[in-house]
C-alpha positions in Angstrom: 162.3 50.2 56.1 160.6 53.5 56.8 159.5 54.5 60.2 155.9 55.8 60.3 155.4 58.9 62.4 152.1 58.7 64.2 150.4 61.7 65.7 149.0 61.4 69.1 145.4 62.7 69.2 144.5 64.3 72.5 141.1 63.8 73.8 139.0 66.9 74.3 138.7 67.9 77.9 135.4 67.2 79.5 133.3 70.4 80.0 133.6 71.9 83.4 130.5 71.2 85.6 128.6 74.3 86.4 128.1 75.0 90.1 124.5 75.0 91.2 123.0 78.4 91.5 122.3 79.3 95.1 118.7 79.4 96.0 117.2 82.9 96.3 116.1 84.1 99.7 112.7 85.6 99.9 113.4 89.1 101.0 109.8 90.3 101.1 107.2 88.9 103.4 104.0 87.5 101.8 101.7 90.3 100.8 98.1 90.0 101.8 94.9 91.7 100.7 94.5 95.0 102.5 98.3 95.6 103.2 99.5 99.2 103.1 102.8 99.7 101.3 104.8 103.0 101.3 107.8 104.1 99.3 110.6 105.4 101.5 112.0 107.6 98.7 109.0 109.5 97.4 106.2 108.6 99.9 103.9 107.0 97.4 101.4 104.7 99.1 99.6 101.6 97.8 96.8 99.4 99.3 96.7 95.8 98.0 93.3 94.9 96.8 93.9 91.7 94.8 96.4 88.8 95.3 97.8 87.0 92.3 98.0 83.6 94.0 101.6 82.8 92.9 103.8 80.5 95.1 106.7 82.9 94.9 106.7 86.3 96.6 106.7 89.5 94.5 108.2 92.7 95.6 106.4 95.9 94.6 108.9 98.4 93.5 108.8 102.2 93.4 111.8 104.5 92.7 113.8 101.3 92.0 113.4 100.3 95.7 111.1 97.7 97.3 108.1 99.3 99.1 107.8 98.7 102.8 104.7 97.6 104.8 103.3 100.1 107.2 100.7 99.6 109.9 97.3 100.9 108.8 95.7 103.3 111.3 92.1 102.5 111.8 89.7 105.3 111.0 87.5 106.3 113.8 83.9 105.2 113.3 81.4 108.0 112.8 79.2 108.4 115.9 75.5 108.1 115.2 73.6 111.1 116.5 70.8 110.2 118.9 67.3 111.0 117.6 65.2 113.3 119.8 
């Protein structure tokens, strides 16, 4: 009688579960129409005149850095000269 050698077959290991990607934090505040943005590196300034309407916020980049909101100084109104 011959003894049969049987090879044990190993089951393939289950694929490792991927960890859920952490949610991104919104670093930029929502940009509105009329916002004044300035680049801290070169000084380039932008005024927003149209909003895209997306749910997510978009950073406007200049010199590979996000532009920062600055307060807009109100222009003094021209005085109307009194007619004589």
